[in-house]
N, C-alpha and C positions, 0 to 999 in steps of 0.2 A: 289235189291234182299230185301227181306223184314225180320225187326228183331220178334223172338216172342218169348213170354215168357217160360222156360222151365220148370217154379215150380210155389209152389201155391200164386197165387195174391197175394193172405191177407200177405204175409210174406217178401212183397216186402217194401223196403224204398221210401218215394216219396221225391223229390230231386226237389229245384227248377232251369231252366234251366239258370239262369242269370250264376251260379257258372259252370255250363257243359263245357258254351257258353266262356267262360272269359279267353284273349285274355294270360293273367298278368300269369294265371296259366297253368303249369304243367299238363300232364297226369295223374304223378304220383304224385302230388298235389293233384288230382281235386280225386283222388283214396281217398287219406287219408282224406279228408274231409270228404271226403262217409263214410267213416269205422269210423271214428268218432263220425257223427250222428248220423249212427246208434247206436254206442255203449254208451252213454252218460255218465257212469260212471267210464271209461277207465280211470287209472293213469299215466297219460301221463309224470311224474319221472323217467318211469322204461322203456325207452325206448328200453331197450333190450326186454324185454318182447314185446314191441310191434315190435321188427326186429324177433321177434321166431318164429310167427305167420303170416311174411311173407317171400317176397323172395328180401326186403329189406335190405341195411346194417344200424346199427346206423347215416352210417352217410348222407346215402342218405335221412334218415327219420327226422334226424336235420334241413336238406338243403329246402324239403318241409316244414315244422313247422316253416320254418320262410322266404318260400315264400307266405307260408297263412299269417303269420303274416304283411308282408309287402304289400298285398293285404285286407285285414281288416277281413278276415275273421276266426283269429284266435287275442287272447289276454287275458293277465293273471291281474288279480287283488285279489281283499285281500281278506279276505273274516271269520266272525268269527266261530269256530270250536268250539263244541259242548261243550269245558271244558273251553269259554272264550276267548283262545286261537287267534291268526290272522294266518291263513293262506292261502298259493299263489295259485288259483285255475284258470285250463285254461279252458274259455271260447270263443267258436268254431258258427260259427252264417251260416245260411247256403246260409244270403247274407251278399256282402260286404258291410261294413261301412265306405270304401272310394268310390267314386264313381270312374266308368270307365275312363272318358273322363270328367276332370276338365279345368276350363276357362283355359287359357294365355294367357298371353298380348302379347299384335305383338310387334317384334319390327320392326317400319319401312325400317330403315334401314339394312338390311338381306331383305325384299319381292325384289325376280327379278317375270322377267314376265313367263309365264311356257312351252315360247314355247321359250324364249331364251337359246342359247348354254349353255350359262353359268350354270343351273337352274338343280340341279342331279334329277336322278329317281328317282322314290319311288325304287327300287330294292337297288340304289346304295343307300341309305338314308339308307335302313336295312341294307346293310353290311358296313357300317360306323356307329357300334357299338365300345366299347372297349372290349367283348370276340369277337369278331372278327377277330380287329385288334390283339389280346393276341396268337389267333389261328391263323394268316397268320404267325406268328412271331416264335412262335412254329413251324409251317410251314418249316419254310425258315432253322430253327438249324436244326432242325431233318434232312434231306438232306444236310443239311454242316457237321455236324455231325459227321454220319455215312452212312458206306457203304450199301449201299442197291441194290437187283439182283432188285426187284420191288419195286418202290416206292408209295404210294397212300396217295396223303395227308388230313389230317385230315377234315371233312369238320364240319362248324360251326351250320352250318343251321337243324344238331339232338342236341335238348332239352339236352339229354345225354354227349355231348358233349365239354357244357358250363357250364351245372350243376354247380361244381365248383367252375369255376370260376367266374362266377356269384354270388354265394355263397359268397365269400372270396371278391370280390366286393362293396355287399353286409352288410357285416360284415365291409366294412370302406378302406379298402384298396385301396392302387389307381390303375389306368392302371402301370404304370412305378414300381410297387412293382412284381405286378406280369411277366411282363418281364426282369426282375433283375433275378429272381430266375431264366428264364428258360434261363440266360444267365451265369450265374453262373453255374446250374445245367450244362449245355451244352457244360463249359470251365471246370468243371470239370472231367467230367461223357464221355466226347464225346471221338467218338472209342471204346470204353469198351464193349466188347459183351456183357457181365452181365447186363448194365445197359439200354442198349438200349429199351430194353420191358416198363421200368418205364418211360421215359423219351414221357410220354402221356399229355397228356388234365387231368388226375384225378388223378394219387400221387403227383407230385411237391405240388399241389393244394388242396389237403384232412386237413379235420381241425386237422389230425395228424401229418403230416408233415409240415406241410406252412408254419407257426410259426419260428420254425427252421431255416428251410432250407432261409427264409429270412434276420432272426439273422446273417448267416453267408453269403450270399451275400450283404447285406447291407457292413460286415467286411473287404470282399472283392474287394467290391469297391470301399471303405475309402483306399482300401491299393493302388487303382490304377487300377487295374483288371489284378495284375504281374500273367502274362502268368508262366514262369518259377516255382514260388513258390508252385503254387497250381502243377506244376510234383513231386513236394519233397512228400519224403516216411514219412515226420514228420508231412508235411499239410494235405495228404490225408487219415490220419488219426484220426486226427481228425475233417474233412469232412464227404462231402457226402458219405455214404455210403449203397448202394442199398440192401444188403442184409437184410436191418432192416425192410425194407417192405415183406421178408419171416416170420422174425420173430414173426415177427406182427402179422400175419394167424397163427405161431405157438402159437399163446398168450408170445410170447416172448421169447420160450425156445430157444438155441439152435442150 
């Protein structure tokens, strides 16, 4: 099947293919980069405006922008304004400032023969990442904490399923932090039908909820993960409340 242009070629934006083929970028971040390159005067500090002209939410756009920054397509810089002051501006580039492949020192103690039975395959290496391990733990907890007539595990091979997980890892949180949050929420909300739809790969890890969830999870772990205390009315009133997500979607209204 051939692709043909449906509009005036003179109105098209010319992009460098290296950006489109960069495996570090999701399709979402590639689309955002293309839009920013086509609108160089856009005010990136107003992410709500950017969200209003797309189907992406503010959190998703923030994650995509962070992805572009980590891959070397976006950076912030200090410039003088017309009044002699200093302002922070965002700079986007169609070509990454960070090489895609950087030379890595070879650890000879870990080199194994390609035909060795203990040598992991390429697919095994891909699956052995923090995001995949977190998704695996999420699937285990989901299946154990709720009764499912038909349970379909969440797949980590889709970028949208690991977007928020990778976002929190990129923020500097450890794999064990994300797993602790999952184990805490499973212990608090396990079996409660109103919580089932929120125990996924997005809600526990989005920027609105994660820090609060992690704080409570660490307090819970410091007390020895007490199962009986989690079920007390007093503690449940102070802990994870699924209704906060519905209130957030309604602008905080009860």
